[in-house]
C-alpha positions in Angstrom: 0.1 0.1 -0.2 1.2 3.3 -0.7 0.9 6.6 1.3 -2.3 8.4 -0.2 -1.0 11.9 1.6 0.9 13.3 4.1 -1.3 15.3 6.6 1.1 17.3 8.0 1.8 19.1 4.3 -1.7 19.0 3.0 -3.8 20.3 6.3 -0.4 21.8 8.3 -3.1 23.9 10.4 -5.1 20.8 11.3 -2.1 18.9 11.9 -0.4 21.6 14.0 -3.6 21.3 16.2 -3.0 17.7 16.4 0.7 18.3 18.1 -0.6 20.8 20.2 -3.3 18.2 21.5 -0.4 15.5 21.9 2.0 18.0 23.7 -1.0 18.6 26.5 -1.2 15.0 26.9 2.4 14.8 27.4 2.3 17.0 30.4 -0.7 15.0 31.8 0.4 13.3 35.0 -0.6 9.9 33.6 2.5 7.5 34.0 4.5 7.3 30.6 4.3 3.6 30.4 0.9 3.7 30.9 0.0 6.4 28.1 1.9 4.0 26.1 -0.2 1.0 26.7 -3.0 3.0 26.0 -1.7 3.8 22.4 -0.9 0.2 21.6 -4.1 -1.0 22.9 -6.1 1.9 20.9 -4.0 1.2 17.6 -4.7 -2.6 18.0 -7.9 -2.3 18.0 -8.3 0.2 15.2 -5.9 -1.5 13.1 -3.2 1.3 12.6 0.1 -0.3 11.7 1.9 3.1 11.8 1.0 3.6 15.8 1.4 0.4 16.7 4.9 0.2 15.2 5.8 3.8 16.8 4.3 3.1 20.0 5.6 -0.2 20.9 9.1 1.3 20.3 8.5 4.2 22.4 7.1 1.7 25.2 10.1 -0.3 24.9 12.4 2.6 25.3 10.7 3.4 28.5 11.3 0.1 29.6 8.1 -2.1 29.0 8.9 -5.6 28.4 8.6 -7.5 25.4 6.0 -10.0 27.2 3.6 -7.4 28.1 4.1 -6.0 24.5 2.8 -9.1 22.9 0.5 -10.3 25.4 -1.6 -6.6 25.3 -4.1 -7.7 23.2 -5.1 -10.6 25.3 -4.6 -8.5 28.7 -7.6 -10.1 30.7 -6.4 -13.5 30.1 -2.7 -12.5 31.7 -1.4 -12.1 34.6 1.1 -9.6 33.6 -0.9 -6.3 34.3 -1.9 -4.4 37.5 -5.2 -3.7 38.3 -4.7 0.0 37.4 -3.6 -1.1 33.9 -6.3 -3.3 33.8 -8.9 -0.8 34.6 -7.3 1.6 32.1 -6.6 -0.9 29.3 -10.9 -1.5 30.1 -11.5 2.3 29.6 -9.4 2.2 26.9 -11.5 -0.4 25.1 -14.7 0.9 25.9 -13.7 4.5 24.7 -12.3 3.3 21.5 -15.3 1.1 20.7 -17.6 3.6 21.9 -20.4 2.6 18.9 -20.6 -0.4 20.7 -22.3 0.2 24.2 -20.7 3.5 25.2 -18.6 3.3 28.1 -20.4 0.9 30.8 -20.7 2.5 34.1 -19.0 -0.3 35.7 -15.7 0.4 33.5 -15.7 4.0 34.2 -16.4 2.9 38.1 -13.3 0.6 37.8 -11.0 3.6 36.6 -12.3 5.5 38.9 -11.2 3.3 42.1 -7.8 4.1 40.9 -7.9 7.5 39.9 -9.1 10.7 40.8 -11.3 12.8 38.3 -8.6 14.8 37.2 -6.5 11.5 36.3 -9.7 9.9 34.9 -10.0 13.0 32.3 -6.5 12.8 31.3 -6.7 9.5 30.6 -10.0 9.9 28.7 -8.0 12.6 26.5 -5.3 10.0 26.2 -7.3 7.6 24.8 -9.1 10.2 22.5 -5.7 11.6 21.0 -4.6 8.3 19.9 -7.8 7.4 18.4 -7.6 10.9 16.2 -4.1 9.9 15.4 -5.2 6.6 14.4 -7.9 8.0 12.1 -5.5 10.3 10.6 -3.1 7.3 10.1 -5.1 4.9 8.4 -7.2 7.2 6.0 -4.1 8.6 4.6 -2.4 5.4 4.7 0.7 6.2 6.8 3.1 3.2 6.5 5.6 2.4 9.1 9.2 2.2 8.0 10.7 -0.8 7.1 13.7 -1.4 9.3 
């Protein structure tokens, strides 16, 4: 597949807005490895090869293990994730798949067991941001680099 277009060249103002949104996420108080788990899991659900490639590399740089990265799409069936991470992954799936039942109260309440309102809002913004990036990359066919 060939890249259709480069959003940053065709729509620089819109792309700059996304960069600003990403910068805001960088200053959020959420653990950096947790942010990468959010980005990888949402990208897996959405089928965004570019973002999966990018964020698995970023996660490794932050010390994330290969075992956890490989098992992320089956996180419910593994002992590798903490209760807090499980709550975030469930919320990530619910927000990413919002058309399939919205965000169930039990998923939201489980996240709130571990995170206060501000942290929960930051997590939701991180989920929304990666979903926007996935949609940009998928629709423009942004390709990961071959190594």
